[in-house]
C-alpha positions in Angstrom: 324.0 138.3 92.3 322.3 138.4 95.8 325.0 139.0 98.2 324.7 136.1 100.0 323.7 133.9 97.4 324.9 130.6 98.0 326.3 128.1 94.4 326.3 124.4 94.5 327.8 122.9 92.0 328.1 119.2 91.0 331.6 118.6 89.1 331.0 118.7 85.7 329.8 122.5 86.7 332.4 123.4 88.7 334.4 125.3 85.8 331.4 127.3 85.5 330.5 128.3 88.8 333.9 129.7 89.5 333.8 132.0 86.4 330.2 132.9 87.8 331.4 133.7 91.0 334.2 135.5 90.0 332.7 137.1 86.7 329.9 138.7 89.9 331.9 139.0 93.2 335.7 139.9 91.8 336.6 137.9 94.1 337.5 134.2 94.9 334.8 132.6 96.7 334.7 129.9 99.4 334.3 126.4 98.3 333.5 123.7 100.5 332.0 119.9 100.3 328.7 119.6 100.1 326.1 117.2 100.8 322.6 116.5 100.4 322.0 119.7 98.0 321.5 119.9 94.7 323.6 121.5 92.3 322.8 124.7 91.0 323.1 124.5 87.0 321.6 121.1 87.0 319.7 117.5 89.5 322.5 116.1 90.1 323.8 115.7 93.5 325.9 119.2 94.7 330.0 118.2 96.1 331.2 121.6 96.6 329.3 125.2 98.3 330.8 128.7 97.0 330.0 131.2 98.9 331.5 134.5 100.1 
């Protein structure tokens, strides 16, 4: 995972996104609501943005 990578997740993929982030960074992400972005795992609208 890129050091400054942002993961966008829809409601269906938020658990997978959290697992991927924690497995890679070994730290909890900052989780923020977002608008107008697409989920990193599918083509649905993202609800959350995970950042360092």
